[in-house]
N, C-alpha and C positions, 0 to 999 in steps of 0.2 A: 515689418507686415507683420507679426505678431505683437510689436508694441502699437501700431497703430488700430491693429484690431483690437485692441486691451480698452485703446481710447474712445473708439467709437462704443462700447459697450458699456464703457460708464457715462457717456453722452445720453444713452440708451434708458440706462438708468434713472438718472436724472430726470431725465423728463419723465419717463414713465410714472416715477415717484411724484411729480406733480400732477401727472394726470389722475391718479389713484387718490392722492389726499382731496382735489378738488371734490371726487367722486364721493368721497366719505363727507367731505364738510357739504355740500349744497345737494347731493342725490341729481336727481333728475335735472335739476335748474342749474348743474356746473358747468354747462357749455358756454352760460351768460357769462361766466366768470373766466375763462379761459382767457380772453383779450385782455382783461385787466390784470391777471397776473401773470401772463408771458415774458413781457417786454421787461419788467424787474426782476423777475427770475431768472431770465435769461443772463442777465449782466451781473447776477449773483454766481451764475453757473460759470462764468469765464475765472472769477477768483475762487473757485472750488478746484477747478481744475489745475489751475495756477498753485495750489496750497498741495495737492497731490502729488504734482510735479516735482515742488520741491522735497517733500516727502520721501521720494525717490518710490512712489508708488506706482512708474511706468519702467522700472529698471526691471528687467529680465532676471539678473541675476539675485533678485529679491521677491520675484515671484514666487512665494513658498509658504506653503499654511504652516509659520510657525509663528511664534508667540510676540518675536519681533516686529514680524509683520504685519499680523493682526492690532498690536499696537499702536504702530504706525498710523495704520488706517483709522482708527476710533479717535485717536488726538488729531487727526487730519479735519475728522469730520467735527470735531468739538470747535474745535478752530473756526473752521468754517461757518457753522453754526452760529458762532459768538457774534463774525464778522456780519451774518445775516440779520441776527438781530437788533446788531449797531444799526445798517442798513435801513432799516424799514422806521426806526425811531430818528436817526438825521432827516427822513425825508418824509416828514407825515403828510405829505401831500397826496401818496399812492392811496386809492381807495381800496384796501383791503383791513382783514382783520390780522396782522401780524402774528399775535401772540400764537393763538388757536390753531392759527393754520400750518406758522413753522415748527410747532408742537408736533403736532400732525406728522408734518412733511419728515420732520428728522426721524422721526420715528419707522415711518415706509421705507425713506431713503437706508435706513440702517440697518433693517433687515433683507433687504434687496440687494445690495450693494456686499454686504457679507456675505449672501448666498451666490453671488454673479461672482465675487471675487474666490471662494473656495475653491466653485463650480472650473473656473479657468487656471487657477494651481494646480488642481486636482484632476483634472480632466481635459478638458482644450488644449490647455496650453503645452499637450504632450500629445498631441492627436495629430496625424497627418506627421508622423517623424519623418524628417532627411536621413535615411539609410546613406551610411557615408563607409568612405575606406581612405584608410592614407597609405599610401604606396613610397617605401624611399623612408628611413626614419634617421634623424638626427636630431639636436638637440630642440630644435624649434618643432619639430615634428612631435616629439614628447612633452614639449611646456604644451602645447595645442593641446594633445590627446589629452592630458590630466585635466586641462579645462573643460573640454566636451564631455569628459565621465564625468568629473562636479557638476556640470550643469547642464541636465537635461531639460530644462526648460528655454534653451537656447534653439531645439526643435532637431539638433544632429545628435542622431543616433549612431555614436561609431561602433561599427559593426568588427571589423578588423582593422589592424597596424602590421602591414608588411614590413619586414624589417631584410633591406635586402643587402646589405653592407657584408664584408666578407667575415667579418666577426660580428656577432650580437652586439649590436651597441648598447641595447636597455631592456630593463625588465620589470614587468610591472608586479603590484600584489594587489590583490583583493579592486577588479575591474571588471566592467561588464562588459568588455568586449575581450577579442581574442587575438593572439602574436603570431603570426607566421613569420617562417622564416624562408627568405625566398619568392617569387609570384609565380610561381608553375603553374600553383591552383586559381588564378586570378579570374578567369574566365568563368569558373563552376562558383565562386564566388560573388561573383556580379551577378550572377542569374538565381542563383539560390538564395542570396540576404536581399535581392530587389533593390539592389544601392541605386540610389538617385544621382550621388554625387563621388567625385575621387578627386583626393584632394593628393596632389602630385607635389615631390620636392624633388630638387633637380637631380639626385641621383637616376632616380627613375625614366630618365629619357634617356637612360647608359644601358637599359635592360634589353639584351636581343628581342627582336619580335615584338618589342612593347608598344609599335608604331600599330602594327597590325591589330592588337588584342584593343588598343585605343578606339581603332577604328569602327571593328564592330560595335563597341557599346558606345560610340557616340550615336548608332542609328536606335537604337532605343532612348535616345535622349537621357541621356548621360549625364550632368553639370561634370565641367571638368575645371577645375581652380587648382592654380599653384600655389604653394605651399603658403608664401608670405604674404599673396594677398588675403587668403584667409583667415590667416592669422591678423592682419590688419582689421580686416574686417567683422571679425567677431571679437575679438578681445579687445580693438581701439584702440591698439597701439603698434610703431612701426619695427620690426625686428630689426635690429643694427646688422645680425647674420645677412641679411639679404640686401642691401645697399650696396653701393658705390657711386663714385661721382654721376655717373651716366643716370643715375635714379634720380638723383638732386635736379639735373636738366632736363629733364623727363615731366617731373612731378610738382617741383618748387616753382612757379611763374607767378608774376603778380601783372602781368599785363590781362588775364581774363578777370582779374579781383578789382577794377577800378570803383566801380559801381557799390563793391562790400565796404572798399576801402573810405568811400564817402560816408556809409552809413555808420561803419565804427567810428570814423572821426566824432562825427555828429551824436553818435549814441556815449563815445568819449565824456564829450563835453560837457550835453546835458545832466549825466550821471556826476561826472566832477562838481558841478555847481551844485549839485544837491548833495553831494558826500562834503563841500566846504562848508554848507549853509550846518550840517550838522556838527562836523568840528568845532563850529564857533558856540556850538549850545551847549556842547559839552566837555570846551577846553576848561572852563571854570574849575568846574568839577574832575576832573582827571588829574590837572596841575595841580589842584591841592590835595590831593592824596596823592602825585609821585612825591612831592616836598614832602609829605608828610612822612610819610616811609622812611626814603633814604635819602641820605645827601647827594646831590648831582644837579644838572641841568634836567631842564623838563624834555625836550627834546634830546632825539636820539642821531647825529648827522654822519652817514658813510658815504660813500665811493662806490658806484658800481659801474658794471658797464651796459649799456645799452647798443639801440640798431647799430648794426655795421661797426662794432666795438667800440663807440664813443663811451667815454664815462662821462657821468652826471652824478649827482650827489642829491642822495634820497633824504626826507626826512620823516622823523617815526616819532611816537610817544616812546621815550626811554621803560626798557621794562628792564632793563639789569641792573646790579649794583654799581655804582660810579669806579671807576677802570677797570671795566671785567675784559676789556682785553688791552692790558698795558704791557702785555709779553708779546703781544701780536695777532693775527687773523686765526682762530679756530674756528674748527667745525660745531655747530648747534648739536645738542647731546639732548637726549629725553632724561626728563626730571632733573635741566641743568641747573647746578648748584648757586650757577650767577645772577639768576631770574628771580626777583623779588618776587614777593606772593600776588604784588597787586598784577606785574609783570605777567604772571601766570594767567592773570584772570582777562588781563588785555587783550594776553597772544590768543587766548580759547576765544574771547567774541572778537577777534580780528578788529578790533580798537585801535589799536597799536600803529596798524596800516595806515590808519585815516588820512595822516597828515601828507600822504605822498598825493593826494590830488593835486596837490600845486605842481608836482612834476608831470602828473596828465595833462593841465592845463598848458604847460609850460609844452607840452608834446616829445617831452621824453620817453613817457610811457603810456599805457594802456590799462584801461580797465581790465581786458583780457590778452593773455600773453605768458610766455615763458617769463619765469623768475628770474629778476634780475640779481645776478650773482658778483661778487667782488673781484676785483682785478687780479689780488692773488690765486685767487681758485680758479679760476676761467685759465689762467696762465697754466695752471698747474693738469688740470684737468684737458685741457687742447692737448697736452704732450701723453696721456694716458688712453684718454677714451677718443674712437675714432666718430668723428662730424660732429662733436661736442662743438664746434665754432659756428657750425649750422645754425646754432639757435637763434645766433645773433642777424639772424635773416628778416625776422620783425622784431617791432618795437616789444619791451618787456612788459609784463601784464601785474598789477595788483592781485590778483588771481589768474588762475589759468588750469588748461584740462588737466595738466600733470598734478597739480595742489591737490583737485577736488578727488582725484581717482587715484593717487597715490601718498599724498602726504607731504613731508618735510623731509629732506636726504641727511643723511644723519653718516653717510660714509661712501665711498667709493661705489660700491656697490646699489647703493640709495639713486644715486645722481647717474649710472649708469641708465638705471629701469627708470627714472624719471625724462630722462632724454628722448627713449622710445615714444612716451605721451607727448613731449614738446613737440618732436617731426611728426606725430599723427598730427597735431593741430596744426601746424606750419601747412601741411600738406592739406587739409581738409576743412582751413578756417572758413567762418561762412557766419554769416549773421543766426543764424541759429544755433550754431557750434558757442558760437558768444552767449547767446541768449541762455543757454543749457549752463553753460556756466555759471553766468550771474544766479540763475535761480539755485541751482546747487550748492552757491556758495551763500546765499541767504540761509541754508537749511543750515550751515556748518556756522554760522555767525550767531544763529537761533538756539542752536543745540548746543553752541560751544565744543565741539569736538575737538577741536586742535587742541596742542599745545602750546 
């Protein structure tokens, strides 16, 4: 809801800026210009919003008045302005004066959007706080409490964390909420702090007389959320500690996603064709650069595990020195000495992944999905990490929810963390989620933030 409100605010600023621009430019005759400007500018506004989304300007964890935020905002405005200039010069039949009107518009929009975003980040984003308490403390509750405490822009004001274990499980330092042992004062806390949401861990249901307390609280229209659901909704990943085989039977279903699968296949084929064209254009330059820098083949072929555990071969541009894995498969590592200088650039821009469009056209991969892992690693991780094999319920992807939210996995802990994002994607996969992943991947490619 907060993100949607932010989106509507930006739309209002876009059109208000156009209105003010025409008023400045044409004075009392501006009404005659509205119909001329409305359609072409509305078309451009679609691109402005997409660019803002790619830049992460609709991510609540980014909605802070920081130099990084305003750098992204103003860079997005500059890119949008450049696209607008090109648009009006490529389509000369539009009966408007693009130079002066655009200059005025950009100036007005710059001022209004800066004021609106500062106001949202400072005031509106923190208004109407959802006063929250967590009842029952464990590692999952601890992680959620830390997240809420560090990210007030999500709208949850965590007032109390009630540790009802036999011995104190955790202790926080430098936090804005209070820690309480036991739940004897829970009714007073609910009333005094005007609590709106109570997050319940499984242990809380075993408290004596707790049902009576919650029944009374329910009359005050307080929302009750179980810990696992709150964690998934807010942090956008599925906690491994809170799931079992029954969870998969209840939440992972293909039968309800037939239309989505059809749209996904159409999108996969369309983007793979576009990617194939890009590969053909860039191939001569990349191939020559690879050959010039180091000995070895242009392409790197590798066996990966796909949907249902079926193996297939992926093809990528080679980014490592020749015979980098002559002693067997090893985990990737940061600043990997096996990676060439050109290889680092290809990995940062994801250009090394482009030849995999062939696997997408063959139906072995999708544009969006969990990362396709090597058989050696899959067999090992299946034994070490619960539910790891459930990643194979869907086709692997060129990019995915885990990749854009966490990055590469370097060790066992990273793999476990990414699995939680993969399970969130498998459960909540939709055309909207896929589109979000694609747009955020474009941002990664353009900013070369990978390694």
